[in-house]
N, C-alpha and C positions, 0 to 999 in steps of 0.2 A: 450268615448269610438271612436267618430270615429275621435275627433282632434286625437287621438293617432294612429290609424292609418293612417289618412293622413299625420299626421308627418312622421312616420316610411318609407311610398312607396314613398313620395317626399324625403328624405335625402336618401334613398336606391334607386335612379332610376338611370339606364345606359341608357345613348342615346349614339347609336354607331353612325357614320360617316359615310351618304351614302359611296358605293365602285365605286370603277372607272367604274366597270363593271355597275353599275344599273346606275350613271350618263351616261356614253355612252348612255344608252339602253334609256334613257328618250331625251336626245336629238334623236337621230334617231326618237321617237317615235314624238317628237314634231314636228320634220321636214318633217312624212308623213301623219300623222293624220290632220282630218278636225278640222274646232272648234268644230262641235257641237260632234263627236269623242272622242275629249280631256275630254269633258264637260264629258261625260259620262263614258270615262276611269276614271277620279278622282273621279265620283261619285264611283264607286264602288270600285276604294283603299280603298274610307274613309269607305266604311261601309262594307269593309274587313278587316281596323286596329281598328275600334269600337268593333268588333267582338273578336279579341285579345287582345285588352285591357280589356275588359267584362271577356273576359276566363282567362285573367291574373291574375285581379283582387281577381277573386273569386276562383283560385286557391290560393292568397297570402291569402285570410280572411279565408281560410278551413284549409289551412296550422297555420296559426296563433291562430289558435280555437284550431286545436291539440295540437300546443306547449303549450296553458295555460293548457289545460285539463291534459296532463301528467307532468307539472312541479305541477299540485294540487293534481294529486295522488302521487310524488314520495315526495312532501311536507307534503303533508298531513300523510305518511307513517310514515314518522318520528317522529313525534310529539310523 
């Protein structure tokens, strides 16, 4: 089951490129923040990204389970 879930998520992943606004804001921050502030900001961003990733995967798992249950119910009624 884990192999199937990993295959599905890897094949259907959509990664967006950074927008020009985001690139500009990063450049502005890198010029104004101290080294210590940059490290702190990156840790905050990493933690936020992990939360988003965990939430997205949890939602995918729930949706997948609901889909399997729905398919099971539909096909079991047609027997």
